[in-house]
C-alpha positions as CSV (number, residue, x, y, z in Angstrom):
1,M,-57.9,55.2,5.2
2,N,-56.5,57.9,7.8
3,G,-53.5,55.8,9.3
4,I,-51.6,53.2,8.1
5,K,-51.9,49.9,6.8
6,I,-49.1,47.2,8.1
7,T,-49.4,43.5,6.4
8,V,-47.6,40.4,8.1
9,I,-47.1,37.7,5.5
10,G,-46.6,34.7,7.6
11,G,-48.9,36.6,10.3
12,G,-49.6,32.5,11.7
13,S,-46.4,32.6,13.2
14,S,-45.8,32.4,17.0
15,Y,-43.8,35.4,16.8
16,T,-46.2,37.4,15.7
17,P,-47.6,38.4,19.1
18,E,-44.2,40.1,19.4
19,L,-44.5,42.2,16.8
20,L,-48.3,43.6,17.8
21,E,-46.9,44.4,21.2
22,G,-44.6,46.9,19.9
23,I,-47.0,48.4,17.1
24,I,-49.4,48.7,20.1
25,L,-46.9,50.5,22.4
26,N,-45.7,52.7,19.6
27,Q,-49.1,53.3,18.2
28,E,-49.7,56.8,19.4
29,L,-46.6,58.1,17.1
30,L,-47.7,55.6,14.1
31,H,-51.2,55.7,13.7
32,V,-51.7,52.2,12.6
33,A,-55.6,52.0,11.1
34,E,-54.7,48.0,10.3
35,V,-53.0,44.9,10.6
36,W,-53.7,42.5,7.9
37,L,-52.6,38.9,8.8
38,V,-52.3,36.6,5.9
39,D,-50.5,32.6,5.6
40,V,-50.6,30.0,3.9
41,E,-53.7,26.7,3.7
42,A,-51.5,25.3,5.8
43,G,-51.3,27.6,8.2
44,Q,-55.0,28.8,8.3
45,Q,-55.1,26.9,11.8
46,K,-52.4,28.5,13.5
47,L,-53.7,32.2,11.4
48,S,-57.1,32.1,13.3
49,I,-55.4,31.3,17.1
50,I,-53.0,34.4,16.5
51,E,-56.1,36.5,15.0
52,G,-57.9,35.6,18.4
53,L,-55.1,36.9,20.3
54,A,-54.3,40.0,18.0
55,K,-57.7,41.0,18.8
56,R,-57.9,40.3,22.7
57,M,-54.6,42.6,22.6
58,I,-55.6,45.2,21.0
59,Q,-59.1,45.2,23.1
60,K,-57.2,45.5,25.8
61,A,-55.0,48.4,24.7
62,E,-58.1,50.0,23.6
63,C,-56.7,50.9,20.2
64,S,-58.5,51.8,17.3
65,I,-56.9,49.2,15.0
66,R,-58.2,46.8,12.7
67,I,-56.9,43.5,12.3
68,V,-58.0,41.6,9.4
69,A,-57.0,37.2,9.2
70,T,-56.8,36.4,5.3
71,L,-55.4,33.7,3.3
72,D,-56.0,36.2,0.3
73,R,-52.1,37.4,-0.3
74,Q,-53.3,40.1,-3.0
75,E,-55.3,41.4,-1.1
76,A,-53.8,41.9,1.7
77,I,-50.9,43.3,-0.2
78,K,-52.9,46.1,-1.9
79,G,-52.2,49.7,-0.4
80,A,-50.4,48.6,2.1
81,D,-47.1,51.0,3.9
82,Y,-45.4,48.0,5.2
83,I,-45.4,44.6,4.1
84,I,-43.2,42.1,6.8
85,T,-42.3,39.0,5.6
86,Q,-41.8,36.3,8.0
87,I,-42.4,33.2,6.1
88,R,-40.8,29.3,6.8
89,V,-41.7,27.0,3.1
90,G,-42.4,23.5,4.3
91,Q,-42.9,24.7,8.4
92,L,-40.9,23.7,10.7
93,K,-41.2,19.6,9.2
94,M,-39.0,20.5,6.4
95,R,-36.4,22.8,9.2
96,R,-35.9,19.3,10.9
97,Y,-35.1,17.7,7.3
98,D,-32.6,20.3,7.0
99,E,-30.9,19.8,10.6
100,Y,-31.4,16.1,10.5
101,I,-29.6,15.3,6.5
102,S,-27.0,17.9,7.3
103,I,-25.8,15.8,10.7
104,K,-26.4,12.5,8.9
105,H,-23.6,13.7,6.5
106,G,-21.3,14.8,8.9
107,V,-22.0,18.3,8.7
108,I,-22.6,21.3,11.1
109,G,-27.3,21.4,10.6
110,Q,-28.6,24.8,11.3
111,E,-31.3,26.8,10.3
112,T,-29.6,29.9,8.4
113,T,-26.2,28.9,7.5
114,G,-24.4,25.6,6.2
115,A,-26.5,22.5,4.0
116,G,-29.7,23.2,6.2
117,G,-29.5,27.3,5.1
118,F,-29.0,26.4,1.7
119,M,-32.0,23.8,1.3
120,K,-34.0,26.8,3.6
121,A,-32.9,29.4,0.6
122,L,-33.6,28.0,-2.3
123,R,-37.2,26.5,-0.7
124,T,-37.7,30.2,-0.4
125,I,-36.1,32.6,-2.9
126,P,-39.1,31.4,-5.1
127,V,-41.9,32.8,-2.7
128,I,-40.2,35.9,-1.6
129,L,-40.2,36.5,-5.4
130,D,-43.2,35.4,-6.4
131,I,-44.4,37.9,-3.1
132,C,-42.5,40.7,-4.2
133,N,-44.2,40.5,-8.1
134,D,-47.6,41.5,-6.5
135,I,-45.8,44.2,-4.7
136,E,-44.7,45.5,-7.3
137,Q,-48.3,45.6,-9.0
138,L,-50.5,46.5,-5.9
139,A,-47.8,48.3,-3.3
140,P,-45.2,49.5,-5.4
141,N,-44.5,52.5,-2.7
142,A,-44.6,49.9,-0.2
143,W,-41.4,49.3,2.2
144,L,-40.8,45.7,2.5
145,L,-39.4,44.5,5.6
146,N,-37.6,41.2,5.3
147,F,-37.2,39.2,8.7
148,T,-37.1,35.3,6.9
149,N,-34.4,33.0,7.2
150,P,-31.3,33.2,5.8
151,A,-32.7,37.0,5.4
152,G,-29.3,38.1,3.8
153,V,-29.4,35.6,1.2
154,V,-33.5,36.4,0.6
155,T,-32.6,40.4,0.5
156,E,-29.9,39.8,-1.5
157,A,-32.5,37.9,-3.8
158,V,-35.2,40.5,-4.2
159,L,-32.7,43.6,-4.7
160,K,-31.2,41.9,-7.5
161,Q,-34.3,40.5,-9.2
162,C,-37.1,42.8,-8.0
163,N,-38.5,46.4,-8.0
164,V,-39.2,46.9,-4.2
165,K,-37.8,49.0,-1.4
166,V,-36.9,46.1,0.5
167,I,-34.7,46.1,4.1
168,G,-33.2,42.9,5.3
169,L,-33.9,42.7,9.2
170,C,-32.6,40.7,12.2
171,N,-32.8,41.0,16.0
172,N,-29.3,40.3,16.5
173,P,-27.8,44.2,16.7
174,I,-30.6,45.0,19.0
175,N,-29.6,42.2,21.4
176,Y,-26.2,43.1,21.1
177,Y,-26.6,47.0,22.3
178,K,-29.8,45.9,24.9
179,K,-26.6,43.4,26.4
180,F,-23.9,45.9,26.4
181,A,-26.4,48.4,28.0
182,A,-27.4,45.9,30.7
183,T,-23.8,45.2,31.5
184,Y,-22.5,49.0,31.6
185,N,-25.3,49.9,33.4
186,V,-26.4,52.4,30.9
187,S,-29.1,53.4,28.0
188,M,-29.4,51.9,25.4
189,N,-28.6,55.6,23.8
190,D,-24.9,55.5,25.2
191,V,-23.9,52.4,23.8
192,S,-22.9,52.7,19.9
193,I,-21.9,49.7,17.9
194,N,-19.8,49.4,14.6
195,F,-20.5,46.5,12.6
196,V,-18.9,44.5,9.7
197,G,-20.1,41.9,7.8
198,I,-23.5,39.7,6.4
199,N,-26.3,38.9,8.0
200,H,-25.2,36.3,11.0
201,L,-22.1,36.6,10.3
202,I,-21.3,40.1,11.5
203,W,-18.7,41.7,13.1
204,I,-18.1,44.0,15.9
205,T,-15.1,45.9,15.2
206,D,-15.4,48.9,18.0
207,L,-17.6,48.9,20.7
208,F,-18.7,52.6,22.6
209,I,-19.8,53.3,25.8
210,K,-20.6,57.0,26.2
211,G,-18.4,57.6,23.7
212,E,-15.0,55.7,25.5
213,S,-14.3,52.1,23.0
214,R,-14.4,49.6,25.6
215,I,-13.8,46.9,23.4
216,N,-11.1,45.8,25.0
217,D,-13.2,44.8,28.2
218,V,-14.3,41.6,26.0
219,F,-11.1,40.6,24.9
220,T,-9.3,40.6,28.6
221,G,-12.7,38.7,29.6
222,W,-14.4,41.8,32.1
223,S,-16.7,41.5,29.7
224,D,-19.0,39.0,27.9
225,S,-23.0,39.6,28.0
226,Y,-23.4,39.3,24.4
227,E,-24.5,35.8,23.2
228,A,-27.3,35.3,21.4
229,K,-30.3,32.4,23.5
230,N,-30.7,30.1,21.1
231,I,-26.6,28.9,20.1
232,P,-24.8,27.3,22.3
233,A,-22.7,29.6,24.8
234,F,-19.1,27.8,24.5
235,G,-17.5,30.9,25.3
236,W,-14.1,32.9,23.5
237,D,-10.7,32.0,23.9
238,L,-9.9,35.4,25.0
239,E,-6.1,35.3,22.7
240,F,-8.2,34.5,19.6
241,L,-10.6,36.9,20.0
242,K,-7.6,39.8,20.7
243,S,-5.8,38.5,17.6
244,L,-9.1,38.8,15.7
245,G,-9.5,42.2,16.7
246,A,-13.1,42.1,16.5
247,I,-16.1,40.6,18.4
248,P,-17.6,37.9,16.5
249,C,-21.7,37.1,16.9
250,G,-22.8,34.0,18.3
251,Y,-23.1,32.4,14.7
252,H,-19.9,32.4,14.7
253,K,-19.4,30.1,16.3
254,Y,-20.6,27.3,13.6
255,Y,-17.4,28.9,11.7
256,Y,-14.9,29.0,14.4
257,Q,-15.7,26.0,17.1
258,S,-17.0,23.5,14.7
259,D,-15.7,20.3,15.4
260,R,-17.1,20.9,19.5
261,I,-20.6,22.1,17.9
262,L,-20.9,19.0,15.4
263,Q,-20.0,16.6,18.0
264,E,-22.6,18.5,20.6
265,Q,-25.6,18.2,17.5
266,L,-24.2,14.6,16.2
267,E,-25.2,14.2,20.0
268,Q,-28.3,15.7,19.3
269,L,-29.2,13.3,16.9
270,E,-28.6,10.5,18.5
271,R,-31.8,11.4,20.9
272,N,-34.0,13.3,18.4
273,E,-33.3,16.9,20.0
274,T,-32.1,18.9,17.6
275,R,-32.8,22.4,17.8
276,A,-35.2,22.0,15.2
277,D,-37.2,19.3,17.5
278,Q,-36.8,21.7,20.5
279,V,-37.9,24.9,18.2
280,Q,-41.4,22.2,17.5
281,K,-41.7,21.3,20.8
282,M,-42.2,25.5,21.7
283,E,-44.2,26.4,18.9
284,Q,-46.7,23.6,20.2
285,E,-46.5,24.8,23.7
286,L,-46.9,28.5,22.3
287,F,-50.0,28.2,20.3
288,E,-51.3,26.1,23.6
289,I,-50.8,29.3,25.4
290,Y,-52.1,31.7,22.6
291,Q,-55.6,29.7,23.0
292,N,-56.1,30.8,26.1
293,P,-59.6,33.0,25.6
294,D,-57.6,35.1,29.1
295,L,-54.7,35.9,27.3
296,N,-54.7,39.3,25.8
297,E,-50.5,40.2,26.1
298,K,-47.6,38.4,24.9
299,P,-46.3,35.9,26.8
300,K,-43.0,35.7,28.5
301,A,-43.3,31.9,27.4
302,L,-41.9,33.7,23.6
303,E,-38.7,35.0,24.6
304,Q,-37.6,31.6,24.8
305,R,-37.9,31.2,21.1
306,G,-35.2,33.0,19.7
307,G,-36.6,36.2,18.3
308,A,-36.5,38.6,21.3
309,Y,-36.9,41.9,20.8
310,Y,-37.3,41.6,16.9
311,S,-40.6,43.3,16.7
312,E,-38.5,46.7,18.8
313,A,-36.5,46.2,15.4
314,A,-39.0,46.0,12.9
315,V,-41.6,48.8,15.0
316,N,-38.3,50.9,15.2
317,L,-37.8,51.0,11.5
318,I,-41.0,51.8,10.5
319,K,-40.9,54.8,12.9
320,S,-37.7,56.2,11.7
321,I,-39.3,55.9,8.2
322,Q,-42.8,57.4,8.9
323,L,-41.6,59.6,11.3
324,N,-38.4,60.5,9.4
325,T,-36.2,60.4,12.2
326,K,-32.6,60.2,10.2
327,D,-32.0,57.6,13.0
328,M,-29.1,55.0,13.0
329,H,-30.3,51.2,12.7
330,T,-28.3,47.9,11.9
331,L,-29.9,46.5,8.4
332,N,-29.1,44.9,5.2
333,I,-28.9,46.9,2.5
334,R,-27.5,46.7,-1.2
335,N,-23.7,47.0,-0.5
336,N,-22.7,50.2,-3.1
337,G,-19.3,49.9,-2.0
338,T,-19.7,50.4,1.5
339,I,-17.7,47.0,2.4
340,A,-14.8,47.4,0.1
341,C,-13.9,43.8,-0.4
342,L,-17.5,42.6,-1.5
343,P,-19.0,43.3,-4.5
344,N,-21.5,46.0,-4.8
345,D,-24.6,44.2,-5.8
346,T,-24.1,42.1,-3.1
347,C,-26.1,42.2,0.5
348,I,-24.4,43.4,3.2
349,E,-25.2,44.1,7.1
350,V,-24.0,47.3,8.6
351,N,-25.3,50.0,10.4
352,C,-27.5,52.7,8.1
353,V,-29.0,56.3,8.3
354,V,-32.7,55.4,7.5
355,E,-34.6,58.1,5.9
356,R,-38.1,58.4,4.5
357,H,-37.2,57.9,0.9
358,Q,-34.2,56.4,1.4
359,V,-31.5,54.2,3.3
360,T,-27.9,54.8,3.3
361,P,-25.3,52.0,4.7
362,L,-21.9,53.9,6.7
363,Q,-19.1,53.2,5.0
364,V,-17.0,50.5,6.5
365,G,-14.0,50.6,3.6
366,E,-11.3,48.0,3.8
367,V,-11.8,45.3,6.5
368,S,-8.6,43.0,8.5
369,P,-7.7,39.5,6.6
370,Q,-8.8,38.0,9.2
371,V,-13.1,39.1,9.1
372,R,-11.9,39.3,5.1
373,G,-11.4,35.9,4.4
374,L,-14.4,34.3,5.8
375,L,-16.6,36.9,4.9
376,Q,-15.3,37.0,1.4
377,N,-15.8,33.1,1.4
378,V,-19.4,33.2,2.8
379,K,-20.2,35.5,1.3
380,A,-19.1,34.1,-2.7
381,Y,-21.5,31.1,-1.0
382,E,-24.4,33.3,-0.9
383,E,-24.1,34.9,-4.2
384,L,-24.2,31.2,-6.1
385,T,-26.8,30.4,-3.7
386,V,-29.1,33.1,-5.3
387,E,-28.5,31.9,-9.1
388,A,-28.9,28.6,-8.3
389,A,-32.3,29.5,-6.5
390,V,-33.2,31.7,-9.1
391,K,-32.1,29.6,-12.3
392,G,-32.7,26.2,-10.8
393,D,-29.1,25.4,-11.5
394,K,-28.4,22.4,-10.1
395,G,-24.7,23.1,-11.3
396,I,-24.3,26.6,-9.4
397,A,-26.2,25.1,-6.5
398,H,-23.3,22.0,-5.9
399,Q,-20.8,24.6,-6.5
400,A,-22.8,27.0,-3.5
401,L,-22.7,24.2,-1.7
402,T,-19.2,23.2,-2.0
403,L,-17.8,26.6,-2.2
404,H,-19.8,26.8,2.1
405,P,-16.6,26.7,4.6
406,L,-19.0,23.9,6.7
407,I,-19.1,21.7,3.7
408,P,-15.4,19.5,3.6
409,S,-15.8,18.5,-0.5
410,A,-17.6,18.6,-3.5
411,E,-18.6,14.9,-2.7
412,R,-20.1,15.5,0.5
413,A,-22.3,18.5,-0.8
414,K,-23.1,16.2,-3.9
415,A,-24.7,13.3,-1.2
416,I,-26.2,15.8,0.3
417,L,-27.4,17.4,-2.3
418,E,-28.8,14.5,-4.0
419,E,-30.9,13.2,-0.5
420,M,-32.4,16.7,0.3
421,F,-33.3,17.3,-3.5
422,I,-35.3,13.8,-2.6
423,V,-37.1,15.0,0.2
424,N,-37.7,18.8,-0.7
425,K,-38.9,17.7,-4.6
426,R,-42.5,19.6,-3.6
427,F,-41.0,22.9,-3.0
428,L,-38.7,23.3,-5.8
429,P,-40.6,23.8,-9.0
430,Q,-37.8,25.7,-10.5
431,F,-35.3,22.4,-10.8
432,D,-35.7,19.6,-13.0
433,L,-36.2,16.7,-9.9
């Protein structure tokens, strides 16, 4: 086969047209021969709809890329150069349970953090490790690009348990580059951002526009153009930001503004309008749009889904590896001493130099106590979450959830766990339930 093979596990996702658009736009450089879209039986209908749209997009672009949709994961993985994981174990129905059970118990319900993110990790990690077992056997030289949330925890499980070239990827960092470029009316190449942290818990410790530090523009309120669409925009206390000495990402609101967020979520719960409900509605609308036989491009409506520019992040990374450009990307990668206050074998999200044969994180060193306190706490929770998911250990699961900053007590953690274990039983074969 001349050209590369890209396999998308979770190919029936509503995000897939975004990815295909990115591949098509870069086809002259990438020379993609095949894109395999693989999903599970429960996602067969969505996969079929995505397959139709993908083929129409390829036809419109007059590309020679072969699109293959299948439920045979092993066949899809065999000989792949790049494998992208974007799966949701239990579909959106389980996400709704994650949010509803959390909020009902008086804690924040969210897809990637707190009790909801914890439950998603327990469901997802065994499936991802099973996929990695296939990769080791059938595509040992492939790069695995993991988008599956909670991306940092899932990537850490792979780093600790498997012999796979894995990189965790999120669309958050590229959003900051785009927004700051728009704010200052410069190209993205003129924006440079120093990041430190873990997935969905990264701080911007400096911001440069054309080589000049402009982080004080945020501290003084001149620029606030870095919010994510799917996170409540409450704004920040400027004095708090200044004494923090860094710009928090949107997900920090769940920690720094938890009272406010929880109050909003309790009101949403009463109306049956949590984020999970909104996403279910959006998914339905998107797939209705995707079925239109005249549609042959990514629809504008997809941007509302919360994953804008994720394809750009993915395709730019593939480009850097494939062409050995030695560009810098913000990625989830093994720490190896990059952030001094975190264990070497854990997963962090920082700027990295990407080469064809390796990805090297840029040294961060020491971080301030303001950042270190929350960072170490959430990282310890993530370490225990990986251990609980791999071993099926209920005691470690209880310790992990108790440790999370959004869970007020061991008693609350136990009550949440007991209810979530009942609802999730069929997705947790590793536990004795």
